[in-house]
C-alpha positions as a Markdown table, in Angstrom:
| # | Residue | x | y | z |
|---|---|---|---|---|
| 1 | Met | 6.0 | -221.2 | 6.8 |
| 2 | Thr | 6.2 | -219.1 | 10.0 |
| 3 | Ser | 7.5 | -216.5 | 7.5 |
| 4 | Thr | 4.2 | -216.3 | 5.8 |
| 5 | Ala | 2.0 | -216.8 | 8.7 |
| 6 | Asp | 3.8 | -213.4 | 10.1 |
| 7 | Glu | 3.3 | -211.7 | 7.0 |
| 8 | Ser | -0.7 | -212.6 | 7.1 |
| 9 | Ala | -0.7 | -211.5 | 10.6 |
| 10 | Ser | 1.2 | -208.3 | 10.0 |
| 11 | Glu | -1.4 | -207.7 | 6.8 |
| 12 | Gln | -4.5 | -208.4 | 8.8 |
| 13 | Thr | -3.0 | -205.9 | 11.5 |
| 14 | Thr | -2.6 | -203.2 | 8.9 |
| 15 | Ala | -6.0 | -203.8 | 7.3 |
| 16 | Val | -7.5 | -203.5 | 10.7 |
| 17 | Arg | -5.8 | -199.9 | 11.4 |
| 18 | Leu | -6.7 | -198.8 | 8.1 |
| 19 | Glu | -10.4 | -199.9 | 8.7 |
| 20 | Lys | -10.4 | -198.0 | 11.9 |
| 21 | Arg | -9.0 | -195.2 | 10.4 |
| 22 | Val | -11.4 | -194.9 | 7.5 |
| 23 | Leu | -14.3 | -195.4 | 10.0 |
| 24 | Val | -12.7 | -192.4 | 12.2 |
| 25 | Lys | -12.4 | -189.9 | 8.9 |
| 26 | Glu | -16.2 | -191.2 | 8.3 |
| 27 | Val | -17.7 | -190.6 | 11.4 |
| 28 | Trp | -16.2 | -186.8 | 11.2 |
| 29 | Leu | -17.4 | -186.5 | 7.7 |
| 30 | Val | -20.8 | -187.4 | 8.5 |
| 31 | Leu | -21.0 | -185.3 | 11.5 |
| 32 | Ala | -19.3 | -182.5 | 9.8 |
| 33 | Leu | -22.2 | -182.3 | 7.2 |
| 34 | Ser | -24.9 | -182.6 | 9.8 |
| 35 | Leu | -25.3 | -182.2 | 13.6 |
| 36 | Gly | -21.5 | -182.0 | 14.3 |
| 37 | Ala | -21.7 | -178.7 | 12.1 |
| 38 | Ser | -25.1 | -177.8 | 14.0 |
| 39 | Ala | -23.4 | -178.0 | 17.6 |
| 40 | Val | -20.6 | -175.6 | 16.1 |
| 41 | Ser | -22.9 | -173.3 | 15.2 |
| 42 | Ala | -25.1 | -173.4 | 18.1 |
| 43 | Leu | -22.0 | -172.7 | 20.4 |
| 44 | Ile | -21.5 | -169.8 | 18.2 |
| 45 | Ser | -25.2 | -168.5 | 18.5 |
| 46 | Phe | -24.8 | -169.4 | 22.3 |
| 47 | Thr | -21.5 | -167.3 | 22.7 |
| 48 | Gly | -23.2 | -164.3 | 20.8 |
| 49 | Val | -26.1 | -164.7 | 23.2 |
| 50 | Leu | -23.8 | -164.6 | 26.2 |
| 51 | Thr | -21.9 | -161.8 | 25.2 |
| 52 | Ser | -25.1 | -159.4 | 24.4 |
| 53 | His | -25.3 | -158.5 | 27.7 |
| 54 | Arg | -29.1 | -159.1 | 28.1 |
| 55 | Pro | -30.7 | -161.9 | 30.4 |
| 56 | Leu | -31.1 | -164.9 | 28.8 |
| 57 | Gly | -34.7 | -165.0 | 29.6 |
| 58 | Asp | -35.1 | -161.8 | 27.5 |
| 59 | Gln | -33.5 | -163.3 | 24.6 |
| 60 | Thr | -35.8 | -165.8 | 22.1 |
| 61 | Ala | -34.6 | -168.7 | 20.4 |
| 62 | Val | -37.0 | -169.5 | 17.2 |
| 63 | Ile | -36.7 | -173.0 | 16.2 |
| 64 | Val | -38.7 | -172.9 | 13.0 |
| 65 | Gly | -39.2 | -169.1 | 11.5 |
| 66 | Ser | -40.2 | -167.7 | 8.1 |
| 67 | Arg | -37.8 | -168.0 | 5.2 |
| 68 | Ala | -39.8 | -165.5 | 2.7 |
| 69 | Pro | -42.2 | -163.5 | 5.0 |
| 70 | Gly | -45.3 | -161.9 | 3.1 |
| 71 | Arg | -44.7 | -164.2 | 0.3 |
| 72 | Pro | -46.3 | -167.6 | 1.6 |
| 73 | Trp | -46.0 | -169.8 | -1.6 |
| 74 | Leu | -42.1 | -169.0 | -1.4 |
| 75 | Asp | -42.0 | -169.6 | 1.7 |
| 76 | Leu | -43.5 | -173.0 | 1.5 |
| 77 | Ala | -40.8 | -173.8 | -1.5 |
| 78 | Trp | -38.3 | -172.8 | 1.0 |
| 79 | Gln | -39.5 | -174.9 | 3.7 |
| 80 | Ile | -39.8 | -177.9 | 2.0 |
| 81 | Phe | -36.5 | -177.7 | 0.3 |
| 82 | Ala | -34.9 | -177.3 | 4.3 |
| 83 | Val | -36.8 | -180.5 | 5.1 |
| 84 | Val | -35.7 | -182.4 | 2.3 |
| 85 | Thr | -32.2 | -181.2 | 2.3 |
| 86 | Ala | -31.7 | -181.9 | 6.1 |
| 87 | Leu | -32.5 | -185.4 | 5.5 |
| 88 | Val | -29.6 | -185.8 | 2.8 |
| 89 | Pro | -26.7 | -187.0 | 5.5 |
| 90 | Val | -29.6 | -189.7 | 6.5 |
| 91 | Ala | -29.1 | -191.1 | 2.9 |
| 92 | Leu | -25.8 | -190.5 | 3.0 |
| 93 | Val | -25.4 | -192.9 | 6.3 |
| 94 | Ala | -27.6 | -195.5 | 4.6 |
| 95 | His | -25.2 | -195.7 | 1.7 |
| 96 | Leu | -22.2 | -196.1 | 3.9 |
| 97 | Leu | -23.8 | -198.9 | 5.9 |
| 98 | Ala | -24.5 | -200.8 | 2.7 |
| 99 | Arg | -21.2 | -200.4 | 1.7 |
| 100 | Gly | -20.3 | -202.7 | 4.8 |
| 101 | Gly | -23.1 | -205.0 | 4.3 |
| 102 | Glu | -25.4 | -203.0 | 7.0 |
| 103 | Ser | -28.1 | -201.1 | 6.3 |
| 104 | Leu | -30.5 | -198.6 | 8.5 |
| 105 | Arg | -32.6 | -201.7 | 9.1 |
| 106 | Thr | -29.1 | -202.8 | 11.3 |
| 107 | Leu | -30.0 | -199.9 | 13.2 |
| 108 | Gly | -33.4 | -200.7 | 13.8 |
| 109 | Phe | -35.1 | -198.1 | 11.4 |
| 110 | Asp | -37.5 | -199.8 | 9.8 |
| 111 | Arg | -41.2 | -200.9 | 9.8 |
| 112 | Arg | -40.7 | -204.4 | 11.2 |
| 113 | Asp | -42.3 | -203.8 | 14.6 |
| 114 | Arg | -44.8 | -201.0 | 14.0 |
| 115 | Arg | -47.3 | -201.5 | 16.9 |
| 116 | Arg | -44.5 | -201.8 | 19.4 |
| 117 | Asp | -42.5 | -199.2 | 18.2 |
| 118 | Leu | -45.4 | -196.9 | 18.6 |
| 119 | Ala | -46.8 | -197.9 | 21.7 |
| 120 | Arg | -43.1 | -197.6 | 23.2 |
| 121 | Gly | -42.5 | -194.3 | 21.3 |
| 122 | Ala | -45.8 | -193.0 | 22.9 |
| 123 | Ala | -44.6 | -193.7 | 26.4 |
| 124 | Val | -41.5 | -192.0 | 26.0 |
| 125 | Ala | -42.9 | -189.3 | 24.4 |
| 126 | Ala | -45.0 | -188.8 | 27.1 |
| 127 | Gly | -42.7 | -189.1 | 30.2 |
| 128 | Val | -40.0 | -187.4 | 28.5 |
| 129 | Gly | -42.2 | -184.5 | 27.0 |
| 130 | Ala | -44.0 | -184.2 | 30.4 |
| 131 | Ala | -40.5 | -183.7 | 32.2 |
| 132 | Gly | -38.9 | -181.6 | 29.5 |
| 133 | Leu | -41.6 | -179.2 | 29.6 |
| 134 | Ala | -41.3 | -178.9 | 33.6 |
| 135 | Phe | -37.4 | -178.5 | 32.9 |
| 136 | Tyr | -37.8 | -175.8 | 30.3 |
| 137 | Leu | -40.4 | -173.7 | 32.6 |
| 138 | Thr | -38.0 | -174.1 | 35.7 |
| 139 | Ala | -34.8 | -173.1 | 33.4 |
| 140 | Val | -36.5 | -169.9 | 32.0 |
| 141 | Ala | -37.4 | -169.0 | 35.1 |
| 142 | Val | -34.3 | -169.3 | 37.2 |
| 143 | Gly | -32.5 | -167.6 | 33.9 |
| 144 | Val | -30.3 | -170.5 | 32.5 |
| 145 | Ser | -32.5 | -170.8 | 29.1 |
| 146 | Leu | -33.2 | -168.5 | 26.3 |
| 147 | Thr | -37.3 | -168.1 | 26.0 |
| 148 | Val | -38.2 | -170.6 | 23.2 |
| 149 | Asp | -40.6 | -169.9 | 20.2 |
| 150 | Pro | -41.4 | -173.0 | 18.6 |
| 151 | Ala | -42.8 | -171.4 | 15.3 |
| 152 | Gln | -42.7 | -168.0 | 13.4 |
| 153 | Leu | -44.8 | -169.1 | 10.5 |
| 154 | Pro | -47.8 | -167.3 | 8.7 |
| 155 | Gly | -51.1 | -168.7 | 9.1 |
| 156 | Ala | -51.5 | -170.2 | 6.2 |
| 157 | Trp | -53.2 | -173.6 | 5.7 |
| 158 | Trp | -49.6 | -175.3 | 5.3 |
| 159 | Arg | -48.5 | -174.2 | 8.8 |
| 160 | Val | -49.5 | -177.5 | 10.7 |
| 161 | Pro | -48.2 | -180.0 | 7.9 |
| 162 | Val | -44.8 | -178.1 | 7.8 |
| 163 | Leu | -44.4 | -178.1 | 11.5 |
| 164 | Ile | -45.4 | -182.0 | 11.4 |
| 165 | Ala | -42.8 | -182.3 | 8.8 |
| 166 | Val | -40.3 | -180.6 | 10.5 |
| 167 | Ala | -41.0 | -182.5 | 13.6 |
| 168 | Ala | -40.3 | -186.2 | 12.0 |
| 169 | Gln | -37.4 | -184.4 | 9.8 |
| 170 | Asn | -35.8 | -183.7 | 13.2 |
| 171 | Ala | -36.6 | -187.1 | 14.7 |
| 172 | Ile | -34.9 | -189.0 | 11.5 |
| 173 | Leu | -32.1 | -187.3 | 11.6 |
| 174 | Glu | -31.2 | -186.7 | 15.0 |
| 175 | Glu | -32.0 | -190.3 | 15.9 |
| 176 | Val | -30.6 | -192.1 | 13.0 |
| 177 | Ile | -27.1 | -190.3 | 13.1 |
| 178 | Val | -26.7 | -189.5 | 17.0 |
| 179 | Leu | -27.9 | -192.5 | 18.5 |
| 180 | Gly | -28.0 | -195.3 | 15.9 |
| 181 | Tyr | -25.1 | -194.5 | 13.4 |
| 182 | Leu | -22.5 | -192.9 | 15.6 |
| 183 | Thr | -23.0 | -195.5 | 18.6 |
| 184 | Arg | -22.6 | -198.1 | 15.9 |
| 185 | Arg | -19.4 | -196.8 | 14.5 |
| 186 | Leu | -17.7 | -196.0 | 18.1 |
| 187 | Glu | -18.8 | -199.8 | 19.0 |
| 188 | Gln | -16.9 | -200.7 | 16.1 |
| 189 | Leu | -14.1 | -198.5 | 17.1 |
| 190 | Gly | -13.9 | -200.3 | 20.2 |
| 191 | Trp | -15.5 | -197.7 | 22.6 |
| 192 | Ser | -17.4 | -199.0 | 25.7 |
| 193 | Phe | -21.1 | -198.1 | 26.3 |
| 194 | Arg | -20.3 | -195.5 | 28.8 |
| 195 | Ser | -18.1 | -193.7 | 26.2 |
| 196 | Arg | -20.4 | -194.0 | 23.7 |
| 197 | Thr | -23.3 | -192.8 | 25.8 |
| 198 | Ala | -21.5 | -189.8 | 26.6 |
| 199 | Ala | -20.3 | -189.1 | 23.1 |
| 200 | Ser | -23.6 | -189.0 | 21.7 |
| 201 | Ala | -25.4 | -187.3 | 24.8 |
| 202 | Val | -22.7 | -184.4 | 24.7 |
| 203 | Leu | -23.3 | -184.3 | 21.0 |
| 204 | Arg | -26.9 | -184.2 | 21.6 |
| 205 | Gly | -26.8 | -181.4 | 24.1 |
| 206 | Ser | -24.4 | -179.4 | 22.2 |
| 207 | Tyr | -26.3 | -178.7 | 18.9 |
| 208 | His | -29.1 | -177.6 | 21.4 |
| 209 | Leu | -27.0 | -174.8 | 22.9 |
| 210 | Tyr | -28.5 | -172.2 | 21.2 |
| 211 | Gln | -31.6 | -172.5 | 23.4 |
| 212 | Gly | -29.2 | -171.8 | 26.6 |
| 213 | Phe | -28.0 | -173.9 | 29.2 |
| 214 | Gly | -31.1 | -175.6 | 30.0 |
| 215 | Gly | -31.2 | -176.8 | 26.3 |
| 216 | Phe | -28.0 | -178.6 | 26.9 |
| 217 | Val | -28.9 | -180.0 | 30.2 |
| 218 | Ala | -32.2 | -181.3 | 29.1 |
| 219 | Asn | -31.1 | -182.7 | 25.8 |
| 220 | Leu | -27.8 | -184.3 | 27.3 |
| 221 | Val | -30.1 | -186.1 | 29.7 |
| 222 | Met | -32.4 | -186.9 | 26.7 |
| 223 | Gly | -29.7 | -188.3 | 24.9 |
| 224 | Gly | -28.2 | -190.7 | 28.0 |
| 225 | Leu | -31.8 | -191.9 | 28.4 |
| 226 | Phe | -32.3 | -192.7 | 24.8 |
| 227 | Cys | -29.0 | -194.5 | 24.4 |
| 228 | Tyr | -29.9 | -196.7 | 27.3 |
| 229 | Leu | -33.2 | -197.7 | 25.3 |
| 230 | Tyr | -31.5 | -197.9 | 22.1 |
| 231 | Arg | -29.4 | -200.8 | 23.8 |
| 232 | Arg | -31.9 | -202.4 | 25.5 |
| 233 | Trp | -34.5 | -202.6 | 22.2 |
| 234 | Gly | -31.9 | -202.6 | 19.8 |
| 235 | Arg | -34.2 | -200.3 | 17.9 |
| 236 | Val | -34.0 | -196.6 | 16.9 |
| 237 | Met | -37.6 | -196.6 | 15.6 |
| 238 | Pro | -39.0 | -196.1 | 18.8 |
| 239 | Leu | -36.8 | -193.2 | 19.8 |
| 240 | Val | -38.0 | -191.8 | 16.3 |
| 241 | Val | -41.5 | -192.3 | 17.2 |
| 242 | Ala | -41.0 | -190.6 | 20.8 |
| 243 | His | -38.7 | -187.6 | 19.2 |
| 244 | Thr | -41.5 | -186.9 | 16.4 |
| 245 | Leu | -44.3 | -186.5 | 19.0 |
| 246 | Ile | -42.4 | -184.7 | 21.2 |
| 247 | Asp | -41.6 | -182.2 | 18.9 |
| 248 | Val | -45.0 | -182.0 | 17.1 |
| 249 | Val | -46.5 | -181.1 | 20.6 |
| 250 | Ala | -43.9 | -178.7 | 21.0 |
| 251 | Leu | -44.1 | -177.2 | 17.5 |
| 252 | Val | -47.9 | -177.3 | 16.8 |
| 253 | Gly | -49.0 | -177.1 | 20.4 |
| 254 | Ala | -46.6 | -173.9 | 21.3 |
| 255 | Thr | -47.9 | -172.2 | 17.9 |
| 256 | Tyr | -51.4 | -172.2 | 19.1 |
| 257 | Leu | -50.7 | -171.8 | 23.0 |
| 258 | Ile | -48.0 | -168.9 | 23.4 |
| 259 | Gly | -49.4 | -165.8 | 24.3 |
| 260 | Lys | -52.9 | -167.2 | 25.1 |
| 261 | Val | -51.9 | -168.8 | 28.5 |
| 262 | Gly | -50.0 | -167.1 | 31.3 |
| 263 | Trp | -48.0 | -169.8 | 32.1 |
| 264 | Leu | -46.1 | -170.4 | 28.8 |
| 265 | Pro | -43.2 | -168.0 | 27.9 |
| 266 | Gly | -43.1 | -166.2 | 25.1 |
| 267 | Gly | -45.8 | -164.1 | 23.0 |
């Protein structure tokens, strides 16, 4: 009996080790196909910025640019393609969660509590958006951030709908993967809340490095706040709403304000 019990315990230990190993590989693969790759790309871009011998404030980071200048219908097709394919990693995460008996609903990405999610998201967006704008203007003024041009799209009828779609895509991709999925998997791997928060926040800041030091720091802080709120509410949906609203205001608002108001850099 003792021998059988020891063998059973040994098999369980081996299974746990294998499960953790699989989860680690899974996390790396998901990040390599999504925002981990974006972080590496942003780092390379930022290296180019630093070695260009030009002040950061004199350089521009474009978030949404034209993909077929002078050909609006082809441009629209490319924009739609980019939005749809960017969300494939979210579908992959949903599949991986389902294999373990979970779902995106486990992360709080659903419509169960729409009114509260919208209210919380709007409140977070107002606070974070105002603070973020103030920080960005300060960062550009002191020369630690590039001038961000949110959108360089033609003045076609689809410009605003595409910008809204991009805002929603960014929010869903980032909050589902970096906030919900990543912290969930790290918790299953035994990471503490502080460690999970640090990993998520640093990753979020890293793939915004193309905007300069200011973009990194601002998103690092935002990442920490979002992790705290996610832990408190147990749902990513309010943060998806908040992120979407922040990006809609940034993308659409800046499109019509840059060059027309003196306090907003660019133009």
